[in-house]
C-alpha positions in Angstrom: 0.7 28.6 2.2 -2.2 28.7 4.8 -2.0 31.5 7.4 -3.2 29.2 10.2 -2.0 25.7 10.9 -3.1 23.2 13.5 -1.5 20.0 14.9 -3.2 17.4 17.1 -1.2 14.9 19.1 -3.2 11.8 20.3 -0.9 10.6 23.0 -1.2 7.6 25.2 -1.8 9.8 28.2 -3.0 13.2 26.9 -4.5 14.6 23.7 -3.1 18.0 22.6 -4.2 20.6 20.1 -2.1 23.5 19.1 -3.0 26.2 16.5 -0.4 28.6 15.2 -0.3 31.5 12.7 2.5 31.4 10.1 3.7 34.9 9.4 7.0 36.1 7.9 8.6 32.7 8.2 7.6 32.3 11.9 5.0 30.2 13.7 3.2 32.0 16.5 0.9 29.9 18.7 -2.5 31.4 19.0 -4.4 28.6 20.8 -3.7 25.4 22.8 -6.0 22.7 24.2 -5.1 19.7 26.3 -7.1 16.9 27.9 -5.8 13.9 29.8 -7.6 11.0 28.1 -5.4 8.1 29.4 -6.0 6.2 26.1 -3.1 3.9 27.0 -4.8 2.9 30.2 -7.8 1.8 28.2 -5.9 -1.0 26.4 -6.5 -4.5 27.6 -3.7 -7.1 27.6 -4.7 -8.2 24.1 -4.7 -4.7 22.7 -8.4 -4.0 22.7 -9.6 -0.5 23.5 -12.0 -0.2 26.4 -15.4 1.2 25.3 -15.6 3.8 28.1 -12.1 5.1 27.3 -12.9 5.2 23.6 -16.1 7.2 24.4 -14.1 9.6 26.5 -11.5 10.0 23.7 -14.2 10.7 21.1 -15.9 13.4 23.3 -12.5 15.1 23.5 -12.1 14.9 19.8 -15.5 16.4 19.2 -14.4 19.4 21.2 -11.2 19.6 19.2 -13.2 19.1 16.1 -15.3 22.2 16.8 -12.1 24.3 17.0 -10.9 22.8 13.7 -14.2 22.9 11.8 -13.4 25.8 9.5 -9.8 24.7 8.7 -9.0 22.9 5.4 -7.3 19.6 5.2 -3.9 21.0 4.1 -3.8 23.1 7.3 -4.3 20.3 9.9 -2.3 17.2 10.8 -3.5 14.7 13.4 -1.2 11.9 14.6 -1.6 9.0 17.0 1.3 7.5 19.0 2.0 4.4 21.0 -1.5 3.5 22.2 -2.9 3.6 18.7 0.2 1.9 17.4 -0.4 -1.2 19.5 -4.2 -1.2 19.6 -5.9 -4.0 17.8 -9.2 -3.8 15.8 -8.9 0.0 15.9 -10.5 0.8 12.5 -13.9 1.5 13.9 -12.5 3.8 16.5 -10.3 5.6 13.9 -13.3 6.1 11.6 -15.4 7.6 14.4 -12.4 9.7 15.5 -12.0 11.0 11.9 -15.7 11.9 11.9 -15.4 13.7 15.3 -12.4 15.7 14.2 -13.2 16.3 10.6 -9.7 15.2 9.7 -7.9 11.8 9.2 -5.5 10.4 11.8 -2.0 9.3 10.9 -0.4 6.7 13.2 3.3 7.4 13.3 6.1 5.0 14.3 8.2 5.5 17.4 11.2 6.6 15.4 9.0 9.2 13.5 7.7 10.3 16.9 11.2 10.8 18.1 12.2 12.8 15.0 9.2 15.1 15.4 9.8 15.6 19.1 13.4 16.6 18.4 12.3 19.0 15.7 9.7 20.6 18.0 12.3 21.0 20.8 15.0 22.4 18.5 12.6 25.0 17.0 11.6 26.3 20.4 15.2 26.6 21.8 17.7 29.4 21.1 20.5 28.4 18.8 23.5 26.8 20.6 26.6 24.9 19.5 27.1 21.2 19.8 24.8 18.2 20.0 21.8 18.0 22.3 20.1 14.9 23.7 16.3 15.2 23.9 14.2 13.0 26.2 10.4 12.8 26.1 8.5 10.4 28.4 5.0 9.6 27.1 2.3 7.5 28.4 3.2 4.3 26.4 6.7 5.0 25.0 9.8 7.1 25.7 11.6 8.8 22.9 15.2 9.8 22.8 17.0 11.8 20.1 20.5 13.2 19.6 20.9 16.0 17.0 22.5 19.2 16.1 20.7 22.4 15.1 17.3 21.3 13.6 18.5 17.9 12.3 18.4 14.7 14.4 21.2 12.2 14.0 20.2 9.3 16.3 16.7 8.3 17.2 15.3 5.7 19.6 11.8 4.8 20.9 11.5 2.6 24.0 8.4 0.6 24.7 8.3 2.1 28.1 6.0 4.9 29.3 4.7 6.4 32.5 1.2 4.9 32.1 2.3 1.4 31.2 5.1 1.2 33.9 2.8 2.7 36.6 0.0 0.3 35.8 2.4 -2.6 35.8 4.2 -1.9 39.1 2.2 0.8 40.9 -1.4 -0.3 40.5 -3.8 1.7 42.7 -1.0 4.2 43.3 0.6 1.9 45.8 4.3 2.4 46.6 7.0 0.3 48.2 10.7 -0.3 48.0 10.1 -3.7 46.3 7.8 -2.2 43.7 10.3 0.6 42.9 13.2 -1.8 42.6 11.3 -4.1 40.2 10.2 -1.1 38.1 13.7 0.2 37.9 15.0 -3.2 36.7 12.3 -3.4 34.1 13.2 0.1 32.8 16.9 -0.8 32.8 16.3 -3.8 30.6 14.5 -1.6 28.0 17.1 1.1 28.1 20.2 -1.1 28.0 20.2 -2.0 24.3 20.4 1.6 23.1 22.9 2.7 25.8 26.1 2.1 23.8 25.0 3.9 20.6 24.0 7.0 22.5 27.1 7.1 24.6 29.3 6.7 21.5 27.7 9.6 19.7 27.7 11.9 22.8 26.1 15.3 23.4 26.8 18.6 25.1 23.3 19.5 26.4 20.4 17.5 27.7 16.8 18.7 27.2 13.6 17.3 28.6 10.2 17.5 26.9 6.6 16.4 27.8 4.2 16.9 30.6 5.7 14.0 32.6 9.2 15.5 32.6 7.8 18.9 33.4 5.8 17.6 36.4 9.0 15.9 37.7 10.9 19.2 37.3 8.2 21.2 39.1 8.2 18.6 41.9 12.0 18.9 42.3 11.9 22.7 42.3 9.2 22.5 45.0 11.5 20.4 47.2 14.5 22.6 46.3 13.5 26.1 45.1 17.1 26.9 44.2 17.4 24.0 41.7 17.0 25.3 38.2 17.3 21.9 36.4 16.4 18.3 36.9 19.4 16.6 38.5 20.5 13.1 39.1 20.7 13.7 42.8 17.2 15.3 42.8 15.7 12.2 41.1 17.4 9.8 43.5 16.1 11.9 46.5 12.6 11.9 45.0 12.8 8.1 44.6 13.9 7.9 48.2 10.8 9.8 49.3 8.6 7.5 47.2 10.3 4.4 48.7 9.4 5.7 52.2 5.7 6.1 51.2 3.0 3.5 50.8 0.7 5.5 48.5 1.1 8.3 46.0 -1.2 10.4 48.2 1.6 10.6 50.8 3.7 12.6 48.3 3.1 16.1 49.5 3.8 17.9 46.3 1.6 20.7 45.1 2.9 20.2 41.5 1.4 16.7 41.5 -2.2 17.1 40.2 -4.9 14.5 40.7 -4.8 13.6 37.0 -1.0 13.3 37.0 -0.5 11.4 40.2 -1.4 7.9 39.1 1.3 7.9 36.4 3.9 9.9 38.3 5.9 7.0 39.8 6.5 5.3 36.4 7.7 8.6 35.0 10.2 9.2 37.8 11.6 5.7 37.5 12.0 5.9 33.8 13.8 9.3 34.0 16.0 8.1 36.8 17.1 5.0 34.9 17.9 7.0 31.8 20.0 9.4 33.8 21.8 6.4 35.4 22.3 4.5 32.1 23.6 7.6 30.2 25.5 9.2 33.0 23.4 12.4 32.9 24.0 14.9 35.7 21.4 17.5 34.9 18.7 18.3 32.3 16.8 21.5 31.5 13.3 21.8 30.2 12.0 22.9 26.8 8.5 24.1 25.8 8.6 22.3 22.4 7.1 18.9 21.9 5.7 16.6 19.3 2.9 18.9 18.2 5.4 21.7 17.7 7.4 19.4 15.5 4.3 18.6 13.5 3.7 22.3 12.9 7.2 22.8 11.5 6.9 19.6 9.5 3.8 21.0 7.9 5.6 24.2 7.0 8.2 22.1 5.3 5.7 20.2 3.4 4.0 23.4 2.2 7.2 25.1 1.3 8.9 22.4 -0.8 11.0 21.1 2.2 9.0 18.0 2.7 11.1 15.5 4.7 9.3 12.6 2.9 10.9 13.7 -0.4 14.3 13.5 1.3 13.5 10.0 2.6 12.4 8.8 -0.8 15.6 10.2 -2.4 17.7 8.6 0.3 16.0 5.2 -0.2 16.5 5.4 -4.0 20.3 5.9 -3.4 20.5 3.3 -0.7 18.9 0.6 -2.9 20.6 1.7 -6.1 17.4 2.6 -8.0 17.7 3.4 -11.7 16.6 7.0 -11.3 16.1 7.5 -15.1 13.7 4.5 -15.3 11.9 5.6 -12.1 11.4 9.1 -13.6 9.9 7.6 -16.8 7.5 5.4 -14.8 6.6 8.3 -12.5 5.8 10.8 -15.4 3.7 8.1 -17.1 1.8 7.1 -14.0 1.0 10.7 -13.1 -0.1 11.4 -16.6 -2.5 8.5 -16.4 -3.8 9.7 -13.0 -4.6 13.2 -14.3 -6.9 11.5 -16.9 -8.9 9.4 -14.6 -8.7 11.2 -11.2 -12.2 12.6 -11.3 -14.0 9.4 -12.4 -12.1 7.2 -10.0 -12.3 9.5 -7.0 -8.5 10.1 -6.9 -8.5 13.9 -6.5 -7.1 13.8 -2.9 -3.4 15.1 -3.1 -2.4 12.0 -1.2 -3.2 9.9 -4.4 -0.7 11.8 -6.5 2.0 11.7 -3.7 1.6 8.0 -3.1 1.7 7.2 -6.8 4.8 9.2 -7.6 6.7 7.8 -4.6 5.6 4.3 -5.4 6.9 4.9 -9.0 10.2 6.1 -7.7 10.6 3.2 -5.3 9.0 0.3 -7.3 12.4 -1.3 -8.0 14.1 -1.1 -4.6 13.5 -4.8 -4.2 16.0 -5.5 -7.0 18.8 -4.7 -4.5 17.7 -7.9 -2.6 17.0 -10.2 -5.5 15.4 -10.1 -9.0 13.1 -13.0 -8.3 10.0 -11.6 -6.6 11.6 -8.2 -6.3 8.2 -6.5 -6.0 7.6 -8.5 -2.8 11.0 -7.6 -1.5 10.3 -4.0 -2.2 6.9 -4.1 -0.4 8.6 -5.7 2.7 11.2 -3.0 2.8 8.7 -0.2 2.5 6.4 -1.6 5.2 9.2 -2.2 7.7 11.8 0.5 7.2 12.2 3.6 9.3 11.1 6.3 6.9 11.4 9.8 8.4 8.4 12.0 7.6 6.1 9.1 6.8 3.1 8.0 8.9 2.7 4.2 9.2 -0.4 4.3 6.9 1.5 6.1 4.2 4.2 3.5 4.3 1.6 0.7 4.2 0.0 2.2 1.1 3.3 2.5 -0.6 4.1 -1.1 0.3 0.8 -2.3 -1.1 1.3 -0.4 -4.4 4.9 -1.6 -4.9 4.0 -5.2 -4.0 1.2 -5.2 -6.6 3.0 -3.4 -9.5 3.8 -6.6 -11.5 2.8 -10.3 -11.9 -0.6 -11.3 -10.5 -2.5 -8.5 -8.8 -2.0 -9.0 -5.1 -5.0 -7.6 -3.2 -4.2 -9.1 0.2 -3.7 -6.5 2.9 -5.9 -3.8 1.5 -8.1 -4.1 4.5 -5.2 -2.9 6.6 -5.3 0.5 4.9 -7.3 3.4 6.4 -10.3 4.6 4.5 -10.6 5.7 1.7 -7.4 4.0 0.6 -8.7 0.5 1.4 -11.0 1.1 -1.6 -8.9 3.3 -3.8 -5.5 1.6 -3.6 -6.6 -0.8 -6.4 -7.1 2.0 -8.9 -3.6 3.4 -8.0 -2.2 -0.1 -8.5 -3.6 -0.3 -12.0 -2.1 3.0 -13.0 1.3 2.0 -11.7 1.1 -1.4 -13.3 0.3 0.1 -16.7 3.1 2.7 -16.4 5.6 -0.1 -15.5 4.4 -2.4 -18.3 4.8 0.3 -21.0 8.3 1.1 -19.9 9.5 -2.5 -19.6 12.1 -2.0 -22.4 13.7 0.9 -20.4 13.8 2.8 -23.7 14.7 6.5 -23.8 12.2 6.9 -26.7 9.1 8.7 -25.3 5.7 7.0 -25.4 3.1 8.4 -27.8 0.0 10.0 -26.3 -1.9 7.3 -24.6 -5.5 8.1 -23.6 -7.3 6.6 -20.6 -11.0 6.6 -19.9 -12.4 5.2 -16.7 -16.0 4.1 -16.3 -16.6 2.4 -12.9 -14.6 -0.8 -12.9 -13.7 -0.6 -16.6 -10.6 1.1 -17.9 -10.2 1.9 -21.6 -6.7 2.5 -22.9 -6.4 4.0 -26.4 -3.1 3.9 -28.4 -2.3 5.7 -31.6 -3.1 3.7 -34.7 -0.3 1.2 -35.6 1.6 1.7 -32.4 0.5 -1.7 -31.0 1.4 -3.3 -34.3 4.9 -2.0 -34.0 5.2 -3.2 -30.4 4.3 -6.9 -30.2 5.9 -7.4 -26.8 3.7 -4.7 -25.3 0.7 -6.4 -26.9 1.6 -9.6 -25.2 2.1 -7.9 -21.9 -1.3 -6.1 -22.3 -3.0 -9.5 -23.0 -1.6 -10.8 -19.8 -2.6 -7.7 -17.9 -6.2 -8.1 -19.1 -6.3 -11.5 -17.5 -4.6 -10.3 -14.3 -7.1 -7.5 -13.8 -10.1 -9.7 -14.8 -9.3 -11.9 -11.8 -9.6 -8.8 -9.6 -13.0 -7.8 -11.0 -11.6 -5.1 -13.3 -12.0 -4.8 -17.1 -9.2 -3.5 -19.2 -10.1 -2.6 -22.8 -7.3 -1.7 -25.3 -7.9 0.3 -28.5 -5.7 1.0 -31.5 -6.9 4.4 -32.8 -10.7 4.0 -33.0 -10.7 0.2 -33.2 -10.8 -2.3 -30.3 -7.5 -4.1 -30.3 -7.7 -6.2 -27.1 -10.6 -6.6 -24.6 -11.4 -8.2 -21.4 
């Protein structure tokens, strides 16, 4: 377990870096960095990232990268949120960002963002009974979560943020009653679909997170020094003051900094509409946020409490996976990986994790239909909410599962982040062989099978006579040779020291 951990949150409005020391089961923050980059404001209508905003973001990441330079990969997690979720043609930016930081960037789903925010808030609050509702307003999205203790129970991510709403209705920081009314209606339309589920579950405490909510709270305290919490009345009074103004400059609030002011109106509108829709009277603030949740998630991953393991187990149960067969395929695939990892450049721990999870989940599509079940499984993995998983991790799993049988499907590999756009093919081959050799679902263990990788050639050596005693496997291997040949790979099969099959 590393002594020092770091989490980087590439938000649509601000970039955050937090470094913490893990000691005696506790995380103690030792450094924080924050820069308002306004990445979300740099996205055009078609999702392209403005070059000047991208350059500003990369300069920020270079500064963060200097702080992270001496930290190993297992000690750092970097995640991108809404702006990077919706950005198009972002591979070039992500590669340059990785170079600047010295660490890869995971793009997480809105639901995963909500889960991590809840975790970050829960771990920085004193223990209290009952459920809590956590609200976090970001630049491009707003996350809500209900949970109890450290575990979330209901998650939601709204495509509604302080940057996006402010740009849409309060361009150039202009204010008017008409603009505010239109913005409130737009926010209400986004909030309404989740209203019933949240009201049904209920909560005892409401907690706010993020710089936007904090700026609103400080503004309200400035207007009413006796107010300890954000209240529904305070929000409506603040909206009334905004309605009477024509420009954000007219809001005489010391808490409203120059960098925060352009996105302030959108944040106030969103929070006021959430209060109205959910009948909230007051909300208190928490220091915890997404980056704190990332740190605690890292601790879990490094202490055998990885939430991804729980997610995989849950999906196996949900889709009625034959756990015994999955275990056979997993053990075989990982044994193959150990033999070729060095030659094929698969020494990154992510290779082993992805291969073992793909082996466990390769048959989930059978719960939909047997015909084309590998494609059904791939669809489920690409589109399901999978707590703990970054979008790129899900995409890699989906590609592996989608290619584990029949013709080798290589479409979509370009969507994977480097180096997996190049290395996924090798993982596919290992999974395919493991599945092929366990087609009979037999409890009899396989003999020792030796693999040797040389570039784009894979040699598989079976004990003498084993192939002769398993004619169905021979036929499957013949077919596999042809499937791999079409993808530019050579598979050579040996029986003892003699070539039995060849590409």
